[in-house]
C-alpha positions as CSV (number, residue, x, y, z in Angstrom):
1,M,99.7,1.1,4.3
2,K,98.8,4.4,5.8
3,I,99.9,7.7,4.3
4,S,102.2,8.5,7.2
5,Q,104.1,5.1,6.8
6,A,104.4,5.7,3.0
7,I,105.8,9.2,3.6
8,A,108.3,7.9,6.2
9,I,109.5,5.2,3.8
10,L,109.8,7.7,0.9
11,T,111.7,10.1,3.1
12,T,114.2,7.4,4.0
13,I,114.6,6.5,0.4
14,Q,115.1,10.2,-0.6
15,K,117.8,10.6,2.1
16,S,119.6,7.5,0.9
17,F,119.2,7.8,-2.9
18,G,118.3,11.4,-3.6
19,D,115.2,12.7,-5.3
20,I,114.7,9.7,-7.6
21,A,111.6,9.0,-9.8
22,I,108.7,6.7,-9.0
23,T,109.2,4.4,-12.0
24,G,106.5,1.9,-11.7
25,G,104.2,-0.3,-9.6
26,T,100.6,-1.4,-9.4
27,L,97.7,-0.3,-7.2
28,A,94.2,-1.8,-7.3
29,H,91.0,-0.5,-5.8
30,D,90.7,-3.7,-3.7
31,Q,94.3,-4.0,-2.4
32,P,96.2,-1.3,-0.4
33,L,99.8,-0.3,-1.0
34,A,101.9,-3.1,0.6
35,R,105.5,-2.5,-0.5
36,I,107.8,0.4,-1.5
37,T,111.1,-0.7,-3.0
38,V,114.0,0.8,-4.9
39,T,115.1,-1.0,-8.1
40,D,118.1,-0.8,-10.3
41,T,118.1,-0.4,-14.1
42,Q,117.9,-4.2,-14.4
43,G,114.6,-4.2,-12.4
44,M,116.3,-5.9,-9.4
45,Q,115.3,-4.8,-5.9
46,V,118.2,-3.1,-4.1
47,W,116.3,-1.6,-1.1
48,P,115.1,-2.4,1.6
49,R,116.5,-5.8,0.9
50,D,119.0,-6.9,-1.8
51,P,117.9,-10.5,-2.3
52,N,120.0,-10.9,-5.4
53,G,123.1,-9.2,-4.1
54,V,123.1,-6.7,-6.9
55,A,123.3,-3.4,-5.0
56,G,125.9,-1.1,-6.6
57,D,126.2,-3.3,-9.8
58,H,123.7,-1.2,-11.8
59,P,122.5,2.4,-11.6
60,I,119.4,3.1,-9.5
61,D,116.3,3.3,-11.7
62,G,113.7,4.4,-9.2
63,V,111.0,3.6,-6.7
64,F,108.5,0.8,-7.3
65,L,105.1,0.8,-5.5
66,D,103.3,-2.5,-5.0
C-alpha cells in the first residue's frame, strides 16, 4: 500500500470514528501494509466490512494495521 492510500483510508476512518488510536497490527520487512481496519473492544472488525454483524454492539477500540 502506498502512503497516499494509507492516508486516504485513515482520513476516512477519522471522519467516521473520530481521532481513535492505532491499537495494533503487524508489519514485516518483507510484506507491505495490506489492510487497515477498525475493530471494536472484542477485536471484531467493524470497518470497512462488518463480517460478523457486530457494528454498534461494542465500543470502538481502534485501528488495526495488517
